[in-house]
Structure formats: structure tokens, C-alpha cells
PyMOL Python script that loads the backbone (N, CA, C, O; Angstrom):
from pymol import cmd

cmd.read_pdbstr("""\
ATOM      1  N   MET A   1      15.584 219.236-115.572  1.00  0.00           N
ATOM      2  CA  MET A   1      14.513 219.851-116.782  1.00  0.00           C
ATOM      3  C   MET A   1      13.530 220.579-115.102  1.00  0.00           C
ATOM      4  O   MET A   1      13.041 220.107-114.075  1.00  0.00           O
ATOM      5  N   THR A   2      13.711 221.989-115.768  1.00  0.00           N
ATOM      6  CA  THR A   2      12.192 222.977-114.634  1.00  0.00           C
ATOM      7  C   THR A   2      11.262 221.870-115.967  1.00  0.00           C
ATOM      8  O   THR A   2      11.535 221.332-117.039  1.00  0.00           O
ATOM      9  N   ASN A   3      10.206 221.992-115.143  1.00  0.00           N
ATOM     10  CA  ASN A   3       8.808 221.216-115.226  1.00  0.00           C
ATOM     11  C   ASN A   3       7.929 222.606-115.503  1.00  0.00           C
ATOM     12  O   ASN A   3       7.543 223.662-115.003  1.00  0.00           O
ATOM     13  N   HIS A   4       7.921 221.927-116.471  1.00  0.00           N
ATOM     14  CA  HIS A   4       6.653 222.388-118.206  1.00  0.00           C
ATOM     15  C   HIS A   4       5.384 223.194-117.437  1.00  0.00           C
ATOM     16  O   HIS A   4       5.157 224.325-117.868  1.00  0.00           O
ATOM     17  N   LYS A   5       4.900 222.910-116.802  1.00  0.00           N
ATOM     18  CA  LYS A   5       3.921 224.109-115.767  1.00  0.00           C
ATOM     19  C   LYS A   5       4.439 225.001-115.818  1.00  0.00           C
ATOM     20  O   LYS A   5       3.859 225.688-116.659  1.00  0.00           O
ATOM     21  N   THR A   6       5.235 225.504-115.433  1.00  0.00           N
ATOM     22  CA  THR A   6       5.905 226.496-115.084  1.00  0.00           C
ATOM     23  C   THR A   6       6.326 227.314-116.278  1.00  0.00           C
ATOM     24  O   THR A   6       6.285 228.495-116.625  1.00  0.00           O
ATOM     25  N   ASP A   7       6.620 226.514-116.605  1.00  0.00           N
ATOM     26  CA  ASP A   7       7.052 227.213-118.529  1.00  0.00           C
ATOM     27  C   ASP A   7       6.018 227.614-118.967  1.00  0.00           C
ATOM     28  O   ASP A   7       5.989 228.579-119.730  1.00  0.00           O
ATOM     29  N   VAL A   8       5.026 227.017-118.617  1.00  0.00           N
ATOM     30  CA  VAL A   8       3.576 227.840-119.508  1.00  0.00           C
ATOM     31  C   VAL A   8       3.315 228.662-118.594  1.00  0.00           C
ATOM     32  O   VAL A   8       3.051 229.799-118.986  1.00  0.00           O
ATOM     33  N   ALA A   9       3.293 228.436-117.255  1.00  0.00           N
ATOM     34  CA  ALA A   9       3.471 230.624-116.276  1.00  0.00           C
ATOM     35  C   ALA A   9       3.985 231.345-116.830  1.00  0.00           C
ATOM     36  O   ALA A   9       3.337 232.337-117.166  1.00  0.00           O
ATOM     37  N   LYS A  10       5.955 231.215-117.379  1.00  0.00           N
ATOM     38  CA  LYS A  10       6.312 232.008-117.687  1.00  0.00           C
ATOM     39  C   LYS A  10       5.283 232.953-118.896  1.00  0.00           C
ATOM     40  O   LYS A  10       4.791 234.081-118.913  1.00  0.00           O
ATOM     41  N   GLY A  11       5.307 231.945-119.689  1.00  0.00           N
ATOM     42  CA  GLY A  11       4.947 231.822-121.581  1.00  0.00           C
ATOM     43  C   GLY A  11       4.163 232.972-120.389  1.00  0.00           C
ATOM     44  O   GLY A  11       4.851 233.939-120.066  1.00  0.00           O
ATOM     45  N   ARG A  12       2.986 232.865-119.870  1.00  0.00           N
ATOM     46  CA  ARG A  12       1.471 233.110-120.676  1.00  0.00           C
ATOM     47  C   ARG A  12       1.347 234.675-119.790  1.00  0.00           C
ATOM     48  O   ARG A  12       0.561 235.615-119.907  1.00  0.00           O
ATOM     49  N   VAL A  13       2.701 234.388-118.739  1.00  0.00           N
ATOM     50  CA  VAL A  13       2.399 236.077-118.150  1.00  0.00           C
ATOM     51  C   VAL A  13       3.024 236.923-118.883  1.00  0.00           C
ATOM     52  O   VAL A  13       2.746 238.088-118.599  1.00  0.00           O
ATOM     53  N   LYS A  14       3.945 236.754-119.925  1.00  0.00           N
ATOM     54  CA  LYS A  14       4.702 237.207-120.886  1.00  0.00           C
ATOM     55  C   LYS A  14       4.110 237.368-121.706  1.00  0.00           C
ATOM     56  O   LYS A  14       4.576 238.321-122.330  1.00  0.00           O
ATOM     57  N   GLU A  15       2.848 236.798-122.381  1.00  0.00           N
ATOM     58  CA  GLU A  15       1.826 236.766-124.081  1.00  0.00           C
ATOM     59  C   GLU A  15       1.677 238.005-122.874  1.00  0.00           C
ATOM     60  O   GLU A  15       2.582 238.818-122.687  1.00  0.00           O
ATOM     61  N   ALA A  16       0.670 238.008-122.264  1.00  0.00           N
ATOM     62  CA  ALA A  16      -0.427 239.461-120.746  1.00  0.00           C
ATOM     63  C   ALA A  16       0.705 240.453-120.047  1.00  0.00           C
ATOM     64  O   ALA A  16       0.469 241.202-119.099  1.00  0.00           O
ATOM     65  N   THR A  17       1.569 240.350-120.497  1.00  0.00           N
ATOM     66  CA  THR A  17       2.457 241.734-120.358  1.00  0.00           C
ATOM     67  C   THR A  17       2.172 242.235-121.843  1.00  0.00           C
ATOM     68  O   THR A  17       1.514 243.209-122.211  1.00  0.00           O
ATOM     69  N   GLY A  18       2.743 241.445-122.460  1.00  0.00           N
ATOM     70  CA  GLY A  18       3.077 241.904-123.865  1.00  0.00           C
ATOM     71  C   GLY A  18       2.249 242.882-124.011  1.00  0.00           C
ATOM     72  O   GLY A  18       2.531 244.075-124.131  1.00  0.00           O
ATOM     73  N   ALA A  19       0.620 242.105-123.999  1.00  0.00           N
ATOM     74  CA  ALA A  19      -0.762 241.905-124.417  1.00  0.00           C
ATOM     75  C   ALA A  19      -1.554 243.760-124.168  1.00  0.00           C
ATOM     76  O   ALA A  19      -2.306 244.495-124.808  1.00  0.00           O
ATOM     77  N   ALA A  20      -0.786 243.806-122.832  1.00  0.00           N
ATOM     78  CA  ALA A  20      -1.039 244.690-121.622  1.00  0.00           C
ATOM     79  C   ALA A  20      -0.380 246.366-121.843  1.00  0.00           C
ATOM     80  O   ALA A  20      -0.811 247.495-121.612  1.00  0.00           O
ATOM     81  N   THR A  21       0.421 246.007-122.203  1.00  0.00           N
ATOM     82  CA  THR A  21       1.643 246.850-122.461  1.00  0.00           C
ATOM     83  C   THR A  21       1.439 247.339-124.488  1.00  0.00           C
ATOM     84  O   THR A  21       1.637 248.534-124.710  1.00  0.00           O
ATOM     85  N   GLY A  22       1.189 246.720-125.368  1.00  0.00           N
ATOM     86  CA  GLY A  22       0.925 246.724-126.848  1.00  0.00           C
ATOM     87  C   GLY A  22       1.866 246.112-126.986  1.00  0.00           C
ATOM     88  O   GLY A  22       1.907 245.563-128.087  1.00  0.00           O
ATOM     89  N   ASP A  23       3.017 245.859-126.111  1.00  0.00           N
ATOM     90  CA  ASP A  23       4.204 245.576-126.933  1.00  0.00           C
ATOM     91  C   ASP A  23       4.926 243.899-127.416  1.00  0.00           C
ATOM     92  O   ASP A  23       5.653 243.357-126.584  1.00  0.00           O
ATOM     93  N   ASP A  24       4.644 243.142-128.848  1.00  0.00           N
ATOM     94  CA  ASP A  24       3.929 242.259-130.090  1.00  0.00           C
ATOM     95  C   ASP A  24       5.009 241.358-129.898  1.00  0.00           C
ATOM     96  O   ASP A  24       4.935 240.129-129.913  1.00  0.00           O
ATOM     97  N   ASN A  25       6.683 242.517-129.598  1.00  0.00           N
ATOM     98  CA  ASN A  25       7.233 241.037-128.974  1.00  0.00           C
ATOM     99  C   ASN A  25       7.402 239.916-127.922  1.00  0.00           C
ATOM    100  O   ASN A  25       7.751 238.737-127.985  1.00  0.00           O
ATOM    101  N   LEU A  26       6.978 240.829-126.835  1.00  0.00           N
ATOM    102  CA  LEU A  26       7.280 239.731-125.828  1.00  0.00           C
ATOM    103  C   LEU A  26       5.969 239.239-125.328  1.00  0.00           C
ATOM    104  O   LEU A  26       5.696 238.579-124.325  1.00  0.00           O
ATOM    105  N   LYS A  27       4.992 239.878-126.577  1.00  0.00           N
ATOM    106  CA  LYS A  27       3.022 238.646-126.529  1.00  0.00           C
ATOM    107  C   LYS A  27       3.828 237.964-127.064  1.00  0.00           C
ATOM    108  O   LYS A  27       4.295 237.265-126.165  1.00  0.00           O
ATOM    109  N   ASN A  28       4.589 237.568-128.559  1.00  0.00           N
ATOM    110  CA  ASN A  28       5.325 236.258-128.954  1.00  0.00           C
ATOM    111  C   ASN A  28       5.917 235.563-128.692  1.00  0.00           C
ATOM    112  O   ASN A  28       5.695 234.352-128.726  1.00  0.00           O
ATOM    113  N   GLU A  29       7.300 236.359-128.184  1.00  0.00           N
ATOM    114  CA  GLU A  29       8.022 235.212-126.931  1.00  0.00           C
ATOM    115  C   GLU A  29       7.999 234.603-125.995  1.00  0.00           C
ATOM    116  O   GLU A  29       8.687 233.676-125.566  1.00  0.00           O
ATOM    117  N   GLY A  30       6.747 235.408-125.467  1.00  0.00           N
ATOM    118  CA  GLY A  30       5.655 234.986-124.775  1.00  0.00           C
ATOM    119  C   GLY A  30       4.403 232.826-125.113  1.00  0.00           C
ATOM    120  O   GLY A  30       4.158 231.798-124.480  1.00  0.00           O
ATOM    121  N   LYS A  31       4.169 233.330-126.225  1.00  0.00           N
ATOM    122  CA  LYS A  31       3.334 232.222-126.561  1.00  0.00           C
ATOM    123  C   LYS A  31       4.343 230.703-127.127  1.00  0.00           C
ATOM    124  O   LYS A  31       4.297 229.534-126.747  1.00  0.00           O
ATOM    125  N   THR A  32       5.128 231.337-128.085  1.00  0.00           N
ATOM    126  CA  THR A  32       6.834 230.229-128.057  1.00  0.00           C
ATOM    127  C   THR A  32       7.371 230.062-126.487  1.00  0.00           C
ATOM    128  O   THR A  32       8.316 229.279-126.398  1.00  0.00           O
ATOM    129  N   ASP A  33       7.094 230.441-125.696  1.00  0.00           N
ATOM    130  CA  ASP A  33       7.307 229.823-124.639  1.00  0.00           C
ATOM    131  C   ASP A  33       6.739 228.639-124.187  1.00  0.00           C
ATOM    132  O   ASP A  33       7.241 227.627-123.697  1.00  0.00           O
ATOM    133  N   GLN A  34       5.402 229.010-124.490  1.00  0.00           N
ATOM    134  CA  GLN A  34       4.247 227.781-124.317  1.00  0.00           C
ATOM    135  C   GLN A  34       4.086 226.931-124.655  1.00  0.00           C
ATOM    136  O   GLN A  34       3.440 225.937-124.323  1.00  0.00           O
ATOM    137  N   ALA A  35       4.764 227.258-125.507  1.00  0.00           N
ATOM    138  CA  ALA A  35       4.464 226.137-127.472  1.00  0.00           C
ATOM    139  C   ALA A  35       6.125 225.419-126.621  1.00  0.00           C
ATOM    140  O   ALA A  35       6.093 224.340-126.030  1.00  0.00           O
ATOM    141  N   ALA A  36       7.088 226.046-126.709  1.00  0.00           N
ATOM    142  CA  ALA A  36       7.769 224.560-126.943  1.00  0.00           C
ATOM    143  C   ALA A  36       7.843 224.129-125.244  1.00  0.00           C
ATOM    144  O   ALA A  36       8.237 222.996-124.967  1.00  0.00           O
ATOM    145  N   ALA A  37       7.507 224.943-124.298  1.00  0.00           N
ATOM    146  CA  ALA A  37       7.221 223.979-122.925  1.00  0.00           C
ATOM    147  C   ALA A  37       6.625 222.699-123.615  1.00  0.00           C
ATOM    148  O   ALA A  37       7.423 221.797-123.872  1.00  0.00           O
ATOM    149  N   SER A  38       5.307 222.532-123.940  1.00  0.00           N
ATOM    150  CA  SER A  38       4.846 221.889-124.354  1.00  0.00           C
ATOM    151  C   SER A  38       6.336 220.823-125.082  1.00  0.00           C
ATOM    152  O   SER A  38       7.188 219.949-124.919  1.00  0.00           O
ATOM    153  N   VAL A  39       5.725 221.769-125.893  1.00  0.00           N
ATOM    154  CA  VAL A  39       7.415 219.332-127.105  1.00  0.00           C
ATOM    155  C   VAL A  39       8.103 219.557-125.828  1.00  0.00           C
ATOM    156  O   VAL A  39       8.276 218.404-125.433  1.00  0.00           O
ATOM    157  N   LYS A  40       8.542 220.249-125.047  1.00  0.00           N
ATOM    158  CA  LYS A  40       9.399 219.815-124.357  1.00  0.00           C
ATOM    159  C   LYS A  40       8.058 219.114-123.170  1.00  0.00           C
ATOM    160  O   LYS A  40       8.114 218.079-123.834  1.00  0.00           O
ATOM    161  N   ASP A  41       7.433 218.923-122.539  1.00  0.00           N
ATOM    162  CA  ASP A  41       6.362 218.237-121.711  1.00  0.00           C
ATOM    163  C   ASP A  41       6.289 216.547-122.971  1.00  0.00           C
ATOM    164  O   ASP A  41       6.513 215.479-122.402  1.00  0.00           O
ATOM    165  N   LYS A  42       6.030 216.503-124.309  1.00  0.00           N
ATOM    166  CA  LYS A  42       5.358 215.839-124.988  1.00  0.00           C
ATOM    167  C   LYS A  42       6.855 213.826-125.328  1.00  0.00           C
ATOM    168  O   LYS A  42       6.763 212.608-125.486  1.00  0.00           O
ATOM    169  N   ILE A  43       8.237 215.269-125.202  1.00  0.00           N
ATOM    170  CA  ILE A  43       9.531 214.603-125.423  1.00  0.00           C
ATOM    171  C   ILE A  43      10.026 214.228-123.842  1.00  0.00           C
ATOM    172  O   ILE A  43      10.573 213.176-123.510  1.00  0.00           O
ATOM    173  N   GLU A  44       9.730 215.227-123.068  1.00  0.00           N
ATOM    174  CA  GLU A  44      10.449 213.537-121.531  1.00  0.00           C
ATOM    175  C   GLU A  44       8.995 212.292-121.433  1.00  0.00           C
ATOM    176  O   GLU A  44       9.209 211.147-121.035  1.00  0.00           O
ATOM    177  N   GLY A  45       7.751 212.700-121.807  1.00  0.00           N
ATOM    178  CA  GLY A  45       7.190 211.544-122.170  1.00  0.00           C
ATOM    179  C   GLY A  45       7.425 210.873-122.508  1.00  0.00           C
ATOM    180  O   GLY A  45       7.300 209.768-121.980  1.00  0.00           O
ATOM    181  N   ALA A  46       8.300 211.246-124.453  1.00  0.00           N
ATOM    182  CA  ALA A  46       7.449 210.084-125.017  1.00  0.00           C
ATOM    183  C   ALA A  46      10.141 208.985-124.110  1.00  0.00           C
ATOM    184  O   ALA A  46      10.811 207.961-124.250  1.00  0.00           O
ATOM    185  N   VAL A  47      10.195 209.921-123.625  1.00  0.00           N
ATOM    186  CA  VAL A  47      11.490 209.084-123.624  1.00  0.00           C
ATOM    187  C   VAL A  47      11.466 208.175-121.817  1.00  0.00           C
ATOM    188  O   VAL A  47      12.190 207.243-121.466  1.00  0.00           O
ATOM    189  N   ASP A  48      10.441 208.841-121.049  1.00  0.00           N
ATOM    190  CA  ASP A  48       9.894 208.390-120.362  1.00  0.00           C
ATOM    191  C   ASP A  48       9.935 206.474-120.440  1.00  0.00           C
ATOM    192  O   ASP A  48      10.650 205.546-120.063  1.00  0.00           O
ATOM    193  N   LYS A  49       8.483 206.742-121.292  1.00  0.00           N
ATOM    194  CA  LYS A  49       7.955 205.603-121.827  1.00  0.00           C
ATOM    195  C   LYS A  49       8.901 204.819-122.342  1.00  0.00           C
ATOM    196  O   LYS A  49       8.889 203.599-122.181  1.00  0.00           O
ATOM    197  N   VAL A  50       9.934 205.537-123.099  1.00  0.00           N
ATOM    198  CA  VAL A  50      11.311 203.968-123.763  1.00  0.00           C
ATOM    199  C   VAL A  50      11.961 203.803-122.092  1.00  0.00           C
ATOM    200  O   VAL A  50      11.716 202.705-121.590  1.00  0.00           O
ATOM    201  N   LYS A  51      12.645 204.649-121.333  1.00  0.00           N
ATOM    202  CA  LYS A  51      12.752 203.415-120.837  1.00  0.00           C
ATOM    203  C   LYS A  51      12.460 202.854-119.550  1.00  0.00           C
ATOM    204  O   LYS A  51      13.211 202.391-118.691  1.00  0.00           O
ATOM    205  N   ASP A  52      10.944 203.020-119.602  1.00  0.00           N
ATOM    206  CA  ASP A  52      10.390 202.287-118.958  1.00  0.00           C
ATOM    207  C   ASP A  52       9.719 201.016-119.388  1.00  0.00           C
ATOM    208  O   ASP A  52       9.126 200.407-118.498  1.00  0.00           O
ATOM    209  N   LYS A  53       9.706 200.341-120.997  1.00  0.00           N
ATOM    210  CA  LYS A  53      10.745 199.943-121.233  1.00  0.00           C
ATOM    211  C   LYS A  53      11.455 198.932-121.984  1.00  0.00           C
ATOM    212  O   LYS A  53      11.215 197.852-122.526  1.00  0.00           O
ATOM    213  N   ILE A  54      12.509 199.785-121.781  1.00  0.00           N
ATOM    214  CA  ILE A  54      14.086 199.615-122.044  1.00  0.00           C
ATOM    215  C   ILE A  54      14.081 198.625-120.578  1.00  0.00           C
ATOM    216  O   ILE A  54      14.653 197.545-120.727  1.00  0.00           O
ATOM    217  N   THR A  55      13.278 198.989-118.677  1.00  0.00           N
ATOM    218  CA  THR A  55      13.895 198.134-117.784  1.00  0.00           C
ATOM    219  C   THR A  55      13.139 197.185-117.825  1.00  0.00           C
ATOM    220  O   THR A  55      13.325 196.291-116.999  1.00  0.00           O
ATOM    221  N   ARG A  56      12.439 197.107-118.441  1.00  0.00           N
ATOM    222  CA  ARG A  56      11.501 196.346-117.719  1.00  0.00           C
ATOM    223  C   ARG A  56      12.072 194.997-118.101  1.00  0.00           C
ATOM    224  O   ARG A  56      12.645 195.001-119.190  1.00  0.00           O
ATOM    225  N   LYS A  57      12.047 193.888-117.476  1.00  0.00           N
ATOM    226  CA  LYS A  57      12.268 192.706-117.121  1.00  0.00           C
ATOM    227  C   LYS A  57      11.099 191.562-116.905  1.00  0.00           C
ATOM    228  O   LYS A  57      11.407 190.423-116.555  1.00  0.00           O
TER     229      LYS A  57
END
""", "prot")
cmd.dss("prot")
cmd.show_as("cartoon", "prot")
cmd.util.cbc("prot")
cmd.orient("prot")
């Protein structure tokens, strides 16, 4: 899996580029990418917590 911080940065670049060029689709795609990265990060954190509880002995 990719690092969520990298995905957030890519989303910010898309959003800024869309804003600078007046491309609302690209701007919205950047916002969506950032939100998806945040969700992925939270899911990965939850998975890690579950794994830790399962593997504890």
C-alpha cells in the first residue's frame, strides 16, 4: 500500500492545479483523493490494532 501522506500530497497538487487553471473536475478529484487517503489511513490503523490484539499472547 502507498503511504497516505503521499496520496494526500498528490491530492493537494491536483486540487491546487485545478484551482489555478479553473478546472473544477481536477480540483474536485484532488479533494476526493485527499479524503480517500484519510479513509485508507484510518482503516490501516484499525487493521493494525486488530492484528496487535490477535497476535498478543
